[in-house]
N, C-alpha and C positions, 0 to 999 in steps of 0.2 A: 505495500498496501503505499502513495505514496507520500510525505510527511507536505500541509497542508498548511498559504498566510492566506490571510486578513487583514487586507487595510479597510478600515472603518472613518471611514473620513466625512467633512457636512454638504458637499453641493459635487457637483458633475466637474471634471477634471482637476480637481482637489490631488487628488493620489497623482495624477502627469506632472501636475507640478515639482510635488515633494517625497514621493514614493516608491515612482514605476520603473523606474531603473533601477534600484534594488531588488524589485518583485520582480523584472525581467531576468535579472542574474540569475537566483530564486532557481526558477522557469527553466532555461537555459542551459543550466550546468549542475542544477542539480536533480531537475526533473521536480522540484515539487507543484502540490497545486497552488494555483494562483484564485484568488475572491478577493474584488475590489463592489464595497459597499457604501454607499451615500447613505445620508442623513435626510435627505433632500433632497427631488428632482430637481432641483434651482430654477423653482418656478415666479422668480421674481428678476431674474438673468437677464432682459432683454428692454430693448425700447422701441420694439415692433413687434407683437404678439402676444395677444391673451394667457394670460395665466398656464391655462391649460397647455395653448397649443405649444410654449416652451414649456416646458413640463414634459410634454411629448418626445419633444426633438431632442431635449437635453438626457431623457433615457436614452433614445434609442442613440444618442451619441458616446456615452455611458458604457453601454453594449459593445459598442465598434470599437472605442477604445479596447477595452479588457481580449475580443478577440485577440485584434494584435497578435496578443501573446500565447491564442489558445486561453486566455481566463474566462471567468463567471462575471458577470454586472446584478445588483441588489441594489432598491430602490426602498427606504425603510418608509417611503412616504408619510415623516414629516415636512413642515410647511419653511421652508428661510422667513428668516428672520426670526422665526420660532422655535429652534431648537433649546429646548429647556429640559435639565435632568429634574427627572419625574416617572412616575409606575408605569403611563406607556411606557415611555421613550425607553427607560431600564430593562422592562419585559419583551419590548422587537430588539432589540440588542443583545439580549442575556440569549431569545429562540435565535437567533443567529449563529450565537457562538453553536449552540449545541448542536443548531444543523448540521455546521461545515466541520466544524469541532476541527479548530485551525491547532498547532503548535506556536506561531507565535502571532503576534495582533500589531498589526501598525495603524495610531492610531495619532491625530493634533497633538500639537506643544498646549498642557495646557496653561500656556501665554500667550495669546495670539495679538495680534488687528483685532477683529469682532467676537462677538458671543458665542455665532452659531461653532467655530472654529473650537472659541472653553469648552463651551458644556456637551461636545462634541465630545471632548476628550475625559469628560467628565463621567459623560451615560458608557464610555465605553470602559472604561479602567472601575469604573463598578462592574459594569455587563463581568469580565474577565476574574472578578472575583465572586459574584453571583454564579455561576453560571453552572461549577460543580457545587454547589449547595444542595443538599436531594429536598429539601423542604421550601426551593425558593419556587412559585412554574412548576408544582405537583399535577401531576395527568397530560404531562403533552412530552416531548422531548427529552431523554435521561441527560442527568449531567451530566458533565464532562468529569473524566476521571481526578483532573488536577486544574492547577490555571496557569493560562498560554505564557509564556513570555510577553512580556509587553512591551512597545515603546511607542517615545514620538516624534514625530518627527520634525524638522526646525517649524518654529516662528516665519511666516511671512516676509519676507527680509532678514527671518532670523530677530529680530529684536519683540518686548511687548509691546502693548496698546501704551505706553508713555515712554513708548524711543530704549530704553534698558537692550543693552545685549544679551544675546540668552545662544551663550558656547554653549557647541555639540558638546556631550558625548565621547562622543567618537564620526568617525565619517565609514562609508561607505565607499571603494573609485567605482563610476560610474560609466570611465570614459570609451570603453569595451562596447559602450551602449546606449551612444547617447541617441546617434545615431532614429534607434527604432525608441525611444524616450518621446525626441521628436515627432512620431509618424505614431504616437498615441494620442502627444496632445493636438494633431495637429487633426485629427476627429472630433474633439469639439469646435467646432466649427459656426457653431451661432455664438463664440464668444466673445470674436473679434472685436463684432461694433459693439457689445453692450460692454466689453471695459473698455475700447475710447470714449465713448457718452462719460459714462460713469465714472472711471479710475483714472482716464486720459494718457491714456496703454496701451501704443497700435507694440505691433508686430508683437504676441504673449507667448511665440515659442522663444522667442528672440531673447525677449526675456527670461523663460524657464531658463536659456543656458545661456543667460554672464551672468545668474545666481549661482549653479552647479559651477561654472567655470572656480567665479570668485569660494567658492566652499573647495574646490577641487586645485587651487590655489593656496592658499594654507595648510597645506598637507601634503604639495609638491606633485599631485599629479594634476592630471585635464578637466575632469570632472568627478563632485565628487555627492555625495549625499549624506544630512547629520543626523546625525540620531540622539536620543538620550533610552538609557532603559528606566525604566517603574522596577524597584529593587527595596519596595516597603518592606513591609512585612507580611511576608506568608507566599508574596509574588518568586518566579522564579531568579538565584543570584545568579547564576551564569551565562553569559552573553555567548546564547546560541547565534545568533542572526551575526553578528564580530567574528565570532569561531566559524561559522562556516559559509563567510565570504570573505574572512579579512581585515577588522577593519584599521583604521589608519588614523 
């Protein structure tokens, strides 16, 4: 049976910005099964379409991006700007973990520029702890055998909402897969016009590559992705991701 990695991010294209290079390496080099989940379908990420239409478009883009590497896409159908730690969201992510049964879970930095990212991080952290608890959500999928390894991606631009730097605990070299990461991000074509209008950012693929190059330059490689591992009580303490891919 292949090992499984699950990325739980807030919106379609977050994984492709933040951790797709690492997911590609797990798939290509170790034949891991890859799942990408978003809390929302990106239903507010447009200046052109209705919420229902952009959600439909962006779900399809998420699935197309995951399919580039033979991965699987899931949407948990929360809504943009309303991701929150609560009973419903925790149950959704916990059930997803019990369905997929990953060894490695990747999510947003606990501190980032927007609350959808921060809340996704909190819910995913809690779900990793809850998924093995037998009395939580009884009568459905069986609980996990143990808490999976949990990792946080870089915050956007590597800083929190107050502009403080959030240095990674380690990085993964993604130089060999940067073109495939770019191909995955390019599947999110609907976001170019939205990011230009709302963020003032054109060429979002180039933005991703510049950030990956920045992290890489700090570690002496062409491109890299940064991570921190959750090392609180009862979570796994060995750096499985770093050991498998070679942390830098």
